[in-house]
N, CA, C and O atoms as a Tripos MOL2 file, in Angstrom:
@<TRIPOS>MOLECULE
protein
  236   235    59     0     0
PROTEIN
NO_CHARGES

@<TRIPOS>ATOM
      1 N         179.3380   65.0090  133.0580 N.3       1 MET1
      2 CA        179.6900   66.6210  132.1290 C.3       1 MET1
      3 C         178.3140   67.3720  132.1680 C.2       1 MET1
      4 O         178.3600   68.4470  131.5690 O.2       1 MET1
      5 N         177.2570   67.1050  132.6570 N.am      2 SER2
      6 CA        176.1190   67.7660  132.6880 C.3       2 SER2
      7 C         176.3730   69.1680  133.6140 C.2       2 SER2
      8 O         175.9350   70.3070  133.4510 O.2       2 SER2
      9 N         177.3640   68.5390  134.7710 N.am      3 GLN3
     10 CA        177.2230   69.5420  135.7460 C.3       3 GLN3
     11 C         178.4370   70.4020  135.7300 C.2       3 GLN3
     12 O         178.7090   71.1720  136.6510 O.2       3 GLN3
     13 N         179.2210   70.2400  134.5670 N.am      4 LEU4
     14 CA        180.5430   71.2740  134.5680 C.3       4 LEU4
     15 C         180.2840   72.2760  133.5010 C.2       4 LEU4
     16 O         179.3110   72.1910  132.7510 O.2       4 LEU4
     17 N         181.0250   73.0710  133.4510 N.am      5 ASP5
     18 CA        180.6370   74.4720  132.6660 C.3       5 ASP5
     19 C         181.0960   74.1960  131.2940 C.2       5 ASP5
     20 O         182.3110   74.0710  131.1430 O.2       5 ASP5
     21 N         180.2230   74.0650  130.1360 N.am      6 THR6
     22 CA        180.6800   73.5890  128.8590 C.3       6 THR6
     23 C         181.8510   74.5810  128.0150 C.2       6 THR6
     24 O         182.4730   74.1890  127.0280 O.2       6 THR6
     25 N         181.9900   75.9390  128.6400 N.am      7 ASN7
     26 CA        182.7840   76.9530  128.1040 C.3       7 ASN7
     27 C         184.3280   76.2090  128.6610 C.2       7 ASN7
     28 O         185.2460   76.1230  127.8460 O.2       7 ASN7
     29 N         184.4390   75.9030  129.5140 N.am      8 LYS8
     30 CA        185.7470   75.6120  130.2360 C.3       8 LYS8
     31 C         186.1300   73.9720  129.8370 C.2       8 LYS8
     32 O         187.2350   73.6180  129.4260 O.2       8 LYS8
     33 N         184.9800   73.0870  130.0520 N.am      9 PHE9
     34 CA        185.4990   71.7300  129.8670 C.3       9 PHE9
     35 C         184.6860   70.9640  128.5470 C.2       9 PHE9
     36 O         183.5040   71.1590  128.2640 O.2       9 PHE9
     37 N         185.4920   70.1800  127.9230 N.am     10 CYS10
     38 CA        185.2630   69.3920  126.6900 C.3      10 CYS10
     39 C         185.1220   67.9830  126.9790 C.2      10 CYS10
     40 O         185.6630   67.6350  128.0280 O.2      10 CYS10
     41 N         184.5240   67.0720  126.3060 N.am     11 GLN11
     42 CA        184.4970   65.7140  126.3450 C.3      11 GLN11
     43 C         185.2780   65.3150  125.0000 C.2      11 GLN11
     44 O         184.7280   65.6680  123.9570 O.2      11 GLN11
     45 N         186.2600   64.7560  124.9190 N.am     12 GLY12
     46 CA        187.0770   64.3360  123.5660 C.3      12 GLY12
     47 C         186.7740   62.9880  123.4700 C.2      12 GLY12
     48 O         186.5820   62.5590  122.3330 O.2      12 GLY12
     49 N         186.6920   62.2650  124.3530 N.am     13 HIS13
     50 CA        186.6050   60.7850  124.5740 C.3      13 HIS13
     51 C         185.6450   60.2460  125.5580 C.2      13 HIS13
     52 O         185.4250   60.9840  126.5180 O.2      13 HIS13
     53 N         185.0360   59.1310  125.5210 N.am     14 LYS14
     54 CA        183.9670   58.6700  126.3820 C.3      14 LYS14
     55 C         184.5350   58.6940  128.0750 C.2      14 LYS14
     56 O         183.9160   58.8010  129.1340 O.2      14 LYS14
     57 N         185.9870   58.5410  127.7630 N.am     15 SER15
     58 CA        186.6130   57.9970  129.3470 C.3      15 SER15
     59 C         187.2820   59.4940  129.7250 C.2      15 SER15
     60 O         187.8610   59.5530  130.8100 O.2      15 SER15
     61 N         187.2340   60.7550  128.8620 N.am     16 PHE16
     62 CA        187.9750   61.7650  129.3820 C.3      16 PHE16
     63 C         187.2910   63.2820  129.3600 C.2      16 PHE16
     64 O         186.7840   63.6220  128.2910 O.2      16 PHE16
     65 N         187.2540   64.1010  130.3430 N.am     17 VAL17
     66 CA        186.7450   65.3910  130.0170 C.3      17 VAL17
     67 C         187.8760   66.2920  130.2720 C.2      17 VAL17
     68 O         188.6270   66.0530  131.2180 O.2      17 VAL17
     69 N         188.0450   67.2150  129.5790 N.am     18 VAL18
     70 CA        189.3520   67.9690  129.9880 C.3      18 VAL18
     71 C         189.0300   69.4720  129.7360 C.2      18 VAL18
     72 O         188.3570   70.0220  128.8640 O.2      18 VAL18
     73 N         189.9320   70.0770  131.0820 N.am     19 ASN19
     74 CA        189.8240   71.4340  131.4120 C.3      19 ASN19
     75 C         190.5210   72.2110  130.1840 C.2      19 ASN19
     76 O         191.5780   71.7680  129.7370 O.2      19 ASN19
     77 N         189.9590   73.3150  129.6630 N.am     20 GLY20
     78 CA        190.5260   74.0740  128.4630 C.3      20 GLY20
     79 C         191.6960   74.6430  128.9720 C.2      20 GLY20
     80 O         192.6690   74.7770  128.2300 O.2      20 GLY20
     81 N         191.7320   75.0370  130.2800 N.am     21 ASN21
     82 CA        192.8260   75.8520  130.8480 C.3      21 ASN21
     83 C         193.9640   74.9760  130.6710 C.2      21 ASN21
     84 O         195.0040   75.6080  130.4920 O.2      21 ASN21
     85 N         194.0580   74.0510  130.6670 N.am     22 TYR22
     86 CA        195.0630   72.9760  130.8420 C.3      22 TYR22
     87 C         195.5270   72.3000  129.5500 C.2      22 TYR22
     88 O         196.4440   71.4820  129.4830 O.2      22 TYR22
     89 N         194.9040   72.6680  128.7020 N.am     23 ILE23
     90 CA        195.3800   72.2930  126.9880 C.3      23 ILE23
     91 C         196.5730   73.0000  126.4840 C.2      23 ILE23
     92 O         196.5640   74.2070  126.2430 O.2      23 ILE23
     93 N         197.7510   72.1230  126.3050 N.am     24 SER24
     94 CA        198.9370   72.8270  125.5820 C.3      24 SER24
     95 C         198.9360   72.7120  124.1600 C.2      24 SER24
     96 O         199.4490   73.5980  123.4760 O.2      24 SER24
     97 N         198.3960   71.6840  123.6420 N.am     25 ARG25
     98 CA        198.5350   71.4950  122.2680 C.3      25 ARG25
     99 C         196.9860   70.4370  121.8290 C.2      25 ARG25
    100 O         196.4630   69.4630  122.3700 O.2      25 ARG25
    101 N         196.6630   71.2710  120.5580 N.am     26 TYR26
    102 CA        195.5740   70.2980  120.1000 C.3      26 TYR26
    103 C         195.8040   70.0030  118.6090 C.2      26 TYR26
    104 O         196.3180   70.8420  117.8690 O.2      26 TYR26
    105 N         195.4210   68.8160  118.1970 N.am     27 THR27
    106 CA        194.9860   68.2040  116.7920 C.3      27 THR27
    107 C         194.0230   67.7300  116.5880 C.2      27 THR27
    108 O         193.2470   67.4370  117.4970 O.2      27 THR27
    109 N         193.7510   67.4830  115.1930 N.am     28 SER28
    110 CA        192.6410   67.0620  114.8360 C.3      28 SER28
    111 C         192.3940   65.5280  115.4330 C.2      28 SER28
    112 O         191.2840   64.9970  115.4250 O.2      28 SER28
    113 N         193.5910   64.9010  115.9520 N.am     29 ASP29
    114 CA        193.6670   63.6620  116.1970 C.3      29 ASP29
    115 C         193.5630   63.4500  118.0200 C.2      29 ASP29
    116 O         192.9770   62.5330  118.5940 O.2      29 ASP29
    117 N         194.1940   64.4020  118.5520 N.am     30 SER30
    118 CA        194.3200   64.1970  120.0600 C.3      30 SER30
    119 C         194.2810   65.5930  120.6630 C.2      30 SER30
    120 O         193.9020   66.5610  120.0030 O.2      30 SER30
    121 N         194.6510   65.6740  121.8430 N.am     31 ILE31
    122 CA        194.9190   66.6520  123.0680 C.3      31 ILE31
    123 C         195.9990   66.3890  123.8140 C.2      31 ILE31
    124 O         196.2330   65.2820  124.2990 O.2      31 ILE31
    125 N         196.8470   67.5880  123.9680 N.am     32 THR32
    126 CA        197.9410   67.2540  124.7220 C.3      32 THR32
    127 C         197.9770   68.1180  126.1630 C.2      32 THR32
    128 O         198.2310   69.3160  126.0330 O.2      32 THR32
    129 N         197.7940   67.7270  127.2350 N.am     33 MET33
    130 CA        197.7270   68.6160  128.1990 C.3      33 MET33
    131 C         199.2180   69.0130  128.8320 C.2      33 MET33
    132 O         200.2840   68.4300  128.6290 O.2      33 MET33
    133 N         199.0050   69.9990  129.5290 N.am     34 CYS34
    134 CA        200.4800   70.9290  130.2790 C.3      34 CYS34
    135 C         201.1970   69.7770  130.8960 C.2      34 CYS34
    136 O         202.4220   69.8910  130.8790 O.2      34 CYS34
    137 N         200.7520   68.7770  131.3950 N.am     35 ASP35
    138 CA        201.7660   67.7450  132.0610 C.3      35 ASP35
    139 C         202.1960   66.7640  130.9160 C.2      35 ASP35
    140 O         202.9310   65.8060  131.1550 O.2      35 ASP35
    141 N         201.7050   67.0410  129.6450 N.am     36 ASP36
    142 CA        202.2370   66.1020  128.4650 C.3      36 ASP36
    143 C         201.4320   64.6860  128.2910 C.2      36 ASP36
    144 O         201.6840   63.7600  127.5200 O.2      36 ASP36
    145 N         200.3270   64.8230  129.3060 N.am     37 THR37
    146 CA        199.1890   63.6920  128.9350 C.3      37 THR37
    147 C         198.5770   63.8420  127.6980 C.2      37 THR37
    148 O         198.0530   64.9290  127.4520 O.2      37 THR37
    149 N         198.5400   62.7830  126.7180 N.am     38 ASN38
    150 CA        198.1420   62.8180  125.4590 C.3      38 ASN38
    151 C         196.7580   62.0610  125.5480 C.2      38 ASN38
    152 O         196.7720   60.9180  126.0040 O.2      38 ASN38
    153 N         195.7420   62.5380  125.2030 N.am     39 ILE39
    154 CA        194.0530   62.1660  124.9380 C.3      39 ILE39
    155 C         193.8580   62.1220  123.4790 C.2      39 ILE39
    156 O         193.9910   63.0600  122.6930 O.2      39 ILE39
    157 N         193.4550   60.6510  123.1730 N.am     40 VAL40
    158 CA        193.1240   60.3940  121.7850 C.3      40 VAL40
    159 C         191.8020   60.8910  121.6780 C.2      40 VAL40
    160 O         191.0100   60.5180  122.5440 O.2      40 VAL40
    161 N         191.3760   61.7100  120.7300 N.am     41 ILE41
    162 CA        190.0400   62.1200  120.4760 C.3      41 ILE41
    163 C         189.3150   61.2640  119.6620 C.2      41 ILE41
    164 O         189.7160   61.1770  118.5010 O.2      41 ILE41
    165 N         188.1820   60.4980  120.0380 N.am     42 SER42
    166 CA        187.3380   59.7300  119.5270 C.3      42 SER42
    167 C         186.9310   60.0800  118.2530 C.2      42 SER42
    168 O         186.8130   61.3030  118.1870 O.2      42 SER42
    169 N         186.6370   59.4630  117.1030 N.am     43 ARG43
    170 CA        185.9760   59.7610  115.9970 C.3      43 ARG43
    171 C         184.4340   60.2810  116.1350 C.2      43 ARG43
    172 O         183.8900   60.9870  115.2860 O.2      43 ARG43
    173 N         183.9270   59.9080  117.1170 N.am     44 SER44
    174 CA        182.5000   60.2590  117.2030 C.3      44 SER44
    175 C         182.5730   61.6230  117.8330 C.2      44 SER44
    176 O         181.6210   62.3840  117.6570 O.2      44 SER44
    177 N         183.6300   62.0200  118.5670 N.am     45 MET45
    178 CA        183.7880   63.3330  119.1800 C.3      45 MET45
    179 C         184.4040   64.5000  118.2700 C.2      45 MET45
    180 O         184.0390   65.6660  118.4220 O.2      45 MET45
    181 N         185.3600   64.1240  117.3170 N.am     46 LYS46
    182 CA        186.1100   65.1110  116.8090 C.3      46 LYS46
    183 C         185.5730   66.3050  116.2750 C.2      46 LYS46
    184 O         186.1080   67.4110  116.3500 O.2      46 LYS46
    185 N         184.4450   66.0260  115.7080 N.am     47 LYS47
    186 CA        183.6920   67.4230  115.2480 C.3      47 LYS47
    187 C         183.3910   68.3190  116.3510 C.2      47 LYS47
    188 O         183.8920   69.4440  116.3450 O.2      47 LYS47
    189 N         182.4910   67.8810  117.4720 N.am     48 ASN48
    190 CA        182.1740   68.6970  118.6390 C.3      48 ASN48
    191 C         183.7420   69.0490  119.3080 C.2      48 ASN48
    192 O         183.7340   70.0270  120.0570 O.2      48 ASN48
    193 N         184.6700   68.5740  119.1790 N.am     49 VAL49
    194 CA        186.0020   69.0490  120.0230 C.3      49 VAL49
    195 C         186.5250   70.2850  119.1250 C.2      49 VAL49
    196 O         187.0330   71.3290  119.5340 O.2      49 VAL49
    197 N         186.2940   69.9320  117.9290 N.am     50 ARG50
    198 CA        187.0010   71.0270  116.8710 C.3      50 ARG50
    199 C         185.9990   72.0610  117.1470 C.2      50 ARG50
    200 O         186.6390   73.0480  117.5090 O.2      50 ARG50
    201 N         184.7190   72.3320  117.1560 N.am     51 GLN51
    202 CA        183.8660   73.3770  117.2320 C.3      51 GLN51
    203 C         184.4100   73.8420  118.7910 C.2      51 GLN51
    204 O         185.0270   74.9010  118.8990 O.2      51 GLN51
    205 N         184.1570   73.0330  119.9230 N.am     52 TRP52
    206 CA        184.5410   73.4320  121.2590 C.3      52 TRP52
    207 C         185.7840   74.4670  121.2980 C.2      52 TRP52
    208 O         185.9130   75.5180  121.9260 O.2      52 TRP52
    209 N         186.6960   73.7650  120.3600 N.am     53 MET53
    210 CA        188.1760   74.5550  120.4420 C.3      53 MET53
    211 C         188.1800   75.9760  119.7870 C.2      53 MET53
    212 O         188.8020   76.9450  120.2220 O.2      53 MET53
    213 N         187.4570   75.9510  118.7660 N.am     54 LEU54
    214 CA        187.3340   77.3460  118.0420 C.3      54 LEU54
    215 C         186.5980   78.0790  118.8330 C.2      54 LEU54
    216 O         187.0820   79.2100  118.8720 O.2      54 LEU54
    217 N         185.4380   77.9640  119.6390 N.am     55 ASP55
    218 CA        184.6200   78.3290  120.4720 C.3      55 ASP55
    219 C         185.6090   78.9720  121.7620 C.2      55 ASP55
    220 O         185.5530   80.1230  122.1940 O.2      55 ASP55
    221 N         186.5280   77.8570  122.2330 N.am     56 TYR56
    222 CA        187.3120   78.5230  123.3810 C.3      56 TYR56
    223 C         188.3090   79.1220  123.3210 C.2      56 TYR56
    224 O         188.7890   79.5960  124.3500 O.2      56 TYR56
    225 N         188.9520   79.2910  122.0300 N.am     57 VAL57
    226 CA        190.0010   80.0360  121.6270 C.3      57 VAL57
    227 C         189.5910   81.6410  121.3010 C.2      57 VAL57
    228 O         190.3480   82.5990  121.4600 O.2      57 VAL57
    229 N         188.1440   81.6940  120.7850 N.am     58 SER58
    230 CA        187.7370   83.0330  120.3240 C.3      58 SER58
    231 C         187.2750   83.5100  121.3860 C.2      58 SER58
    232 O         186.9950   84.7000  121.2410 O.2      58 SER58
    233 N         187.0170   83.0230  122.6350 N.am     59 ASP59
    234 CA        186.5770   83.6390  123.9790 C.3      59 ASP59
    235 C         187.4600   84.4540  124.5100 C.2      59 ASP59
    236 O         187.2220   85.0070  125.5830 O.2      59 ASP59
@<TRIPOS>BOND
     1     1     2 1
     2     2     3 1
     3     3     4 2
     4     3     5 am
     5     5     6 1
     6     6     7 1
     7     7     8 2
     8     7     9 am
     9     9    10 1
    10    10    11 1
    11    11    12 2
    12    11    13 am
    13    13    14 1
    14    14    15 1
    15    15    16 2
    16    15    17 am
    17    17    18 1
    18    18    19 1
    19    19    20 2
    20    19    21 am
    21    21    22 1
    22    22    23 1
    23    23    24 2
    24    23    25 am
    25    25    26 1
    26    26    27 1
    27    27    28 2
    28    27    29 am
    29    29    30 1
    30    30    31 1
    31    31    32 2
    32    31    33 am
    33    33    34 1
    34    34    35 1
    35    35    36 2
    36    35    37 am
    37    37    38 1
    38    38    39 1
    39    39    40 2
    40    39    41 am
    41    41    42 1
    42    42    43 1
    43    43    44 2
    44    43    45 am
    45    45    46 1
    46    46    47 1
    47    47    48 2
    48    47    49 am
    49    49    50 1
    50    50    51 1
    51    51    52 2
    52    51    53 am
    53    53    54 1
    54    54    55 1
    55    55    56 2
    56    55    57 am
    57    57    58 1
    58    58    59 1
    59    59    60 2
    60    59    61 am
    61    61    62 1
    62    62    63 1
    63    63    64 2
    64    63    65 am
    65    65    66 1
    66    66    67 1
    67    67    68 2
    68    67    69 am
    69    69    70 1
    70    70    71 1
    71    71    72 2
    72    71    73 am
    73    73    74 1
    74    74    75 1
    75    75    76 2
    76    75    77 am
    77    77    78 1
    78    78    79 1
    79    79    80 2
    80    79    81 am
    81    81    82 1
    82    82    83 1
    83    83    84 2
    84    83    85 am
    85    85    86 1
    86    86    87 1
    87    87    88 2
    88    87    89 am
    89    89    90 1
    90    90    91 1
    91    91    92 2
    92    91    93 am
    93    93    94 1
    94    94    95 1
    95    95    96 2
    96    95    97 am
    97    97    98 1
    98    98    99 1
    99    99   100 2
   100    99   101 am
   101   101   102 1
   102   102   103 1
   103   103   104 2
   104   103   105 am
   105   105   106 1
   106   106   107 1
   107   107   108 2
   108   107   109 am
   109   109   110 1
   110   110   111 1
   111   111   112 2
   112   111   113 am
   113   113   114 1
   114   114   115 1
   115   115   116 2
   116   115   117 am
   117   117   118 1
   118   118   119 1
   119   119   120 2
   120   119   121 am
   121   121   122 1
   122   122   123 1
   123   123   124 2
   124   123   125 am
   125   125   126 1
   126   126   127 1
   127   127   128 2
   128   127   129 am
   129   129   130 1
   130   130   131 1
   131   131   132 2
   132   131   133 am
   133   133   134 1
   134   134   135 1
   135   135   136 2
   136   135   137 am
   137   137   138 1
   138   138   139 1
   139   139   140 2
   140   139   141 am
   141   141   142 1
   142   142   143 1
   143   143   144 2
   144   143   145 am
   145   145   146 1
   146   146   147 1
   147   147   148 2
   148   147   149 am
   149   149   150 1
   150   150   151 1
   151   151   152 2
   152   151   153 am
   153   153   154 1
   154   154   155 1
   155   155   156 2
   156   155   157 am
   157   157   158 1
   158   158   159 1
   159   159   160 2
   160   159   161 am
   161   161   162 1
   162   162   163 1
   163   163   164 2
   164   163   165 am
   165   165   166 1
   166   166   167 1
   167   167   168 2
   168   167   169 am
   169   169   170 1
   170   170   171 1
   171   171   172 2
   172   171   173 am
   173   173   174 1
   174   174   175 1
   175   175   176 2
   176   175   177 am
   177   177   178 1
   178   178   179 1
   179   179   180 2
   180   179   181 am
   181   181   182 1
   182   182   183 1
   183   183   184 2
   184   183   185 am
   185   185   186 1
   186   186   187 1
   187   187   188 2
   188   187   189 am
   189   189   190 1
   190   190   191 1
   191   191   192 2
   192   191   193 am
   193   193   194 1
   194   194   195 1
   195   195   196 2
   196   195   197 am
   197   197   198 1
   198   198   199 1
   199   199   200 2
   200   199   201 am
   201   201   202 1
   202   202   203 1
   203   203   204 2
   204   203   205 am
   205   205   206 1
   206   206   207 1
   207   207   208 2
   208   207   209 am
   209   209   210 1
   210   210   211 1
   211   211   212 2
   212   211   213 am
   213   213   214 1
   214   214   215 1
   215   215   216 2
   216   215   217 am
   217   217   218 1
   218   218   219 1
   219   219   220 2
   220   219   221 am
   221   221   222 1
   222   222   223 1
   223   223   224 2
   224   223   225 am
   225   225   226 1
   226   226   227 1
   227   227   228 2
   228   227   229 am
   229   229   230 1
   230   230   231 1
   231   231   232 2
   232   231   233 am
   233   233   234 1
   234   234   235 1
   235   235   236 2
@<TRIPOS>SUBSTRUCTURE
     1 MET1         2 RESIDUE 1 A MET
     2 SER2         6 RESIDUE 1 A SER
     3 GLN3        10 RESIDUE 1 A GLN
     4 LEU4        14 RESIDUE 1 A LEU
     5 ASP5        18 RESIDUE 1 A ASP
     6 THR6        22 RESIDUE 1 A THR
     7 ASN7        26 RESIDUE 1 A ASN
     8 LYS8        30 RESIDUE 1 A LYS
     9 PHE9        34 RESIDUE 1 A PHE
    10 CYS10       38 RESIDUE 1 A CYS
    11 GLN11       42 RESIDUE 1 A GLN
    12 GLY12       46 RESIDUE 1 A GLY
    13 HIS13       50 RESIDUE 1 A HIS
    14 LYS14       54 RESIDUE 1 A LYS
    15 SER15       58 RESIDUE 1 A SER
    16 PHE16       62 RESIDUE 1 A PHE
    17 VAL17       66 RESIDUE 1 A VAL
    18 VAL18       70 RESIDUE 1 A VAL
    19 ASN19       74 RESIDUE 1 A ASN
    20 GLY20       78 RESIDUE 1 A GLY
    21 ASN21       82 RESIDUE 1 A ASN
    22 TYR22       86 RESIDUE 1 A TYR
    23 ILE23       90 RESIDUE 1 A ILE
    24 SER24       94 RESIDUE 1 A SER
    25 ARG25       98 RESIDUE 1 A ARG
    26 TYR26      102 RESIDUE 1 A TYR
    27 THR27      106 RESIDUE 1 A THR
    28 SER28      110 RESIDUE 1 A SER
    29 ASP29      114 RESIDUE 1 A ASP
    30 SER30      118 RESIDUE 1 A SER
    31 ILE31      122 RESIDUE 1 A ILE
    32 THR32      126 RESIDUE 1 A THR
    33 MET33      130 RESIDUE 1 A MET
    34 CYS34      134 RESIDUE 1 A CYS
    35 ASP35      138 RESIDUE 1 A ASP
    36 ASP36      142 RESIDUE 1 A ASP
    37 THR37      146 RESIDUE 1 A THR
    38 ASN38      150 RESIDUE 1 A ASN
    39 ILE39      154 RESIDUE 1 A ILE
    40 VAL40      158 RESIDUE 1 A VAL
    41 ILE41      162 RESIDUE 1 A ILE
    42 SER42      166 RESIDUE 1 A SER
    43 ARG43      170 RESIDUE 1 A ARG
    44 SER44      174 RESIDUE 1 A SER
    45 MET45      178 RESIDUE 1 A MET
    46 LYS46      182 RESIDUE 1 A LYS
    47 LYS47      186 RESIDUE 1 A LYS
    48 ASN48      190 RESIDUE 1 A ASN
    49 VAL49      194 RESIDUE 1 A VAL
    50 ARG50      198 RESIDUE 1 A ARG
    51 GLN51      202 RESIDUE 1 A GLN
    52 TRP52      206 RESIDUE 1 A TRP
    53 MET53      210 RESIDUE 1 A MET
    54 LEU54      214 RESIDUE 1 A LEU
    55 ASP55      218 RESIDUE 1 A ASP
    56 TYR56      222 RESIDUE 1 A TYR
    57 VAL57      226 RESIDUE 1 A VAL
    58 SER58      230 RESIDUE 1 A SER
    59 ASP59      234 RESIDUE 1 A ASP
């Protein structure tokens, strides 16, 4: 994760890093990708993902 641009990529779970360009839907519990893959956001990452989404959408 340290080598990726944090303006474009977000880690929503220990096992997943997502590219903001491919997110089709976001809820407080999950991220849905353009190919309909659903990624559950871990409890420990929810606050960070929410802030990242707010920053990403506002850019």
